[in-house]
LUMGUKE-237870 format. One record per residue (C-alpha): residue in one letter; x, y, z; residue number from 1. Coordinates in steps of 0.05 Angstrom, whole numbers. Example, Ala and Ser with C-alpha at 12.3 -4.5 7.8 and 13.67 -1.06 7.14 Angstrom:
% LUMGUKE-237870
residu u v w num
a 246 -90 156 1
s 273 -21 143 2
% end
This chain:
% LUMGUKE-237870
residu u v w num
m 357 -474 -127 1
v 385 -405 -127 2
e 451 -396 -90 3
l 460 -341 -39 4
n 516 -315 -81 5
k 467 -303 -139 6
i 421 -262 -91 7
r 481 -221 -68 8
e 503 -211 -140 9
i 434 -183 -161 10
n 429 -142 -98 11
e 495 -106 -116 12
k 463 -84 -182 13
l 396 -61 -153 14
p 384 16 -155 15
t 376 47 -86 16
v 346 112 -58 17
s 379 145 0 18
l 337 166 61 19
k 373 193 123 20
g 439 165 100 21
k 412 93 89 22
h 401 61 22 23
y 335 28 4 24
v 314 -14 -55 25
m 246 3 -82 26
v 195 -55 -79 27
k 186 -53 -155 28
d 260 -67 -162 29
r 257 -123 -111 30
v 199 -154 -150 31
n 239 -151 -215 32
a 298 -184 -181 33
f 251 -236 -152 34
r 223 -252 -221 35
e 292 -261 -250 36
l 317 -303 -190 37
f 254 -346 -183 38
p 213 -345 -246 39
e 169 -404 -226 40
w 153 -376 -156 41
s 94 -334 -138 42
i 74 -276 -92 43
l 5 -280 -61 44
t -28 -225 -20 45
d -85 -226 30 46
v -123 -172 67 47
i -120 -193 139 48
t -164 -135 165 49
d -195 -72 138 50
d -239 -38 185 51
g -243 31 151 52
v -190 59 198 53
s -131 16 177 54
v -116 -43 135 55
t -68 -102 148 56
m -42 -146 95 57
k 2 -208 88 58
a 44 -226 29 59
t 67 -297 18 60
v 122 -320 -28 61
a 115 -392 -51 62
d 157 -437 -91 63
e 135 -474 -155 64
e 107 -529 -109 65
g 67 -482 -67 66
r 113 -487 -8 67
v 116 -422 32 68
k 187 -391 30 69
a 172 -323 63 70
t 116 -279 89 71
g 114 -204 102 72
h 60 -164 138 73
a 44 -92 135 74
q -10 -43 164 75
e -30 25 138 76
r -78 77 169 77
y -125 111 119 78
t -108 176 153 79
a -31 167 156 80
t -17 208 93 81
q -54 245 38 82
i -44 187 -9 83
n -70 135 39 84
k -139 171 40 85
t -149 132 -27 86
s -92 84 -32 87
a -78 55 36 88
l -92 -17 11 89
e -45 -10 -47 90
n 11 18 -3 91
c -2 -35 48 92
e 3 -90 -4 93
t 68 -60 -31 94
s 99 -57 36 95
a 78 -128 53 96
i 109 -153 -13 97
g 172 -114 1 98
r 179 -146 71 99
a 168 -215 45 100
l 221 -205 -8 101
a 269 -177 43 102
l 260 -243 83 103
l 286 -278 23 104
g 346 -230 23 105
i 325 -192 -38 106
g 339 -118 -36 107
i 365 -113 35 108
d 428 -73 50 109
d 427 -22 104 110
s 355 -34 129 111
f 299 -83 127 112
a 246 -27 122 113
s 223 -4 53 114
a 236 70 31 115
n 161 79 33 116
e 154 54 103 117
t 211 99 127 118
e 183 160 91 119
q 115 148 122 120
a 143 140 191 121
q 179 205 183 122
a 116 240 157 123
q 76 215 217 124
q 129 241 265 125
n 125 308 235 126
a 87 345 290 127
g 61 400 242 128
e 21 352 199 129
k -50 329 215 130
w -88 283 169 131
p -164 278 169 132
e -196 225 212 133
p -246 176 180 134
t -305 213 212 135
e -283 284 188 136
k -324 312 131 137
i -294 315 60 138
s -282 381 23 139
g -264 413 -44 140
p -225 361 -86 141
e -258 301 -52 142
i -329 329 -65 143
a -309 340 -137 144
k -281 269 -143 145
v -348 241 -114 146
r -389 279 -163 147
a -346 256 -222 148
l -345 183 -198 149
l -419 177 -182 150
g -449 224 -238 151
d -523 208 -243 152
r -518 158 -183 153
l -502 213 -134 154
d -571 218 -104 155
d -573 143 -94 156
a -506 145 -58 157
l -529 202 -14 158
k -589 162 8 159
y -548 100 20 160
y -501 139 66 161
k -558 177 95 162
v -530 246 82 163
a -561 309 51 164
g -503 325 3 165
p -432 307 -17 166
a -403 356 36 167
d -435 314 90 168
l -396 250 72 169
n -338 234 116 170
y -270 206 94 171
a -290 133 110 172
q -350 139 65 173
y -309 177 13 174
r -257 120 14 175
d -312 69 5 176
i -340 107 -55 177
v -272 115 -88 178
i -255 41 -79 179
k -323 17 -104 180
m -332 65 -161 181
g -258 68 -181 182
a -259 -7 -190 183
s -323 -5 -230 184
k -295 45 -278 185
a -228 6 -289 186
% end
């Protein structure tokens, strides 16, 4: 069993980023500390909901015998930030993992929230920014990405989504294409 003193010792060595005067440990560093502290334990993630507007995930930390030691939840809107248009699921998973590890005491100092969560909250509060809604039509770079991902399957996709051309696709459809085609090219 790992002692609390060992967690404190590792926490003191973890690099931090500063946001609004508070120090945050990045999730990647929390995961590395977790692996050092608990090499036999695991982190499992599950999608709770994904309705095309937002995604909610749960991360569970389990010991070597499968006993749950901590859970963390997170939610991301696909329109919250530019990066979320294509990576909300990944951001959500990272946040859920960070929160689960924080519940174990790993990487917490000034705040329980991750640096990413704080940055996104600040971005959403910035009144001058407006991100596309899922029903808004895609444009320029997104159209180019759809063409590149689909290639000679573009016509089939347009029929599937019942649109005349790539410029008629909305951000929800675009996200669907990127997830499906991005995964098939990996």
